[in-house]
N, C-alpha and C positions, 0 to 999 in steps of 0.2 A: 452756507452762512447763517446761524440763525441770528435774530437780532429781540434783546425784550425788548418788551416795550419803558422799560426805562431810558434804555438808547435812543429809542424815535424822539423826532421834533414832534411841538405840540399840529402843526400842518399833518404829518408822515399819520398820526397817531389818529386826526382827522380822517383823513384819506382813505386808511385801513376802516375808522367801523362805519363808514358810508357805503363804500365794498360791500362789506358783508351784512350791511343792512340790507343796501337795494337787492343780493345776490337770497338771503333768506325770504324777502316779499316778493322776488320772483318764484322762488320755489313754493312759498304757501299759498301766493294767490293762481301765479302763471298769468297767461296771456286772454284776457276775459274777451278780444276778439279772435282768439286761433281757431282756425280750421270755417271761419265764417267766410261769408264772398261777399268781395264788393261790388256794389249794385252798379253798371254799364255808368249812369250819368253820375256818381261820384268818382270815379276813375278818370272820364272825360276832362269833368272839373279840374283836378287834380292833374293832368297832367296840361289840362290850359295853362295853370298856373304855375307851372314850373317851367313851363316857356316861357311866361310872361317873366319871371325872376329872370331866367337868365339871358334874356335879352332886355333886361333892365329896365324893365315896364310897371312893373310892381318891389315893394321890396323898396327895404332899408338896411343902406353897407352895415356891417357889424360895427365899427370903428364910428360910425357914426352916431348909433345907439348910445356906444359904452359916450360918449363926448357928455349927449345930450343929456345923458343919465345926472353925470358926475361921478362914470365908476373908475374914471380912470387913476 
């Protein structure tokens, strides 16, 4: 079943345009870091940060950020 642009809501059209633009940019530009190796020190730091976030030692809950910024 096909849907025409006239049948879409404003939000549906916006989402479709965003997805299309993102896909095209990825197609044209690709991932500039693709194929590069991550340094051991960077990998270790990222893993430490991930563990700290999981343990609640780092980061801020999404809901708190939304409320603090008044995005509710």
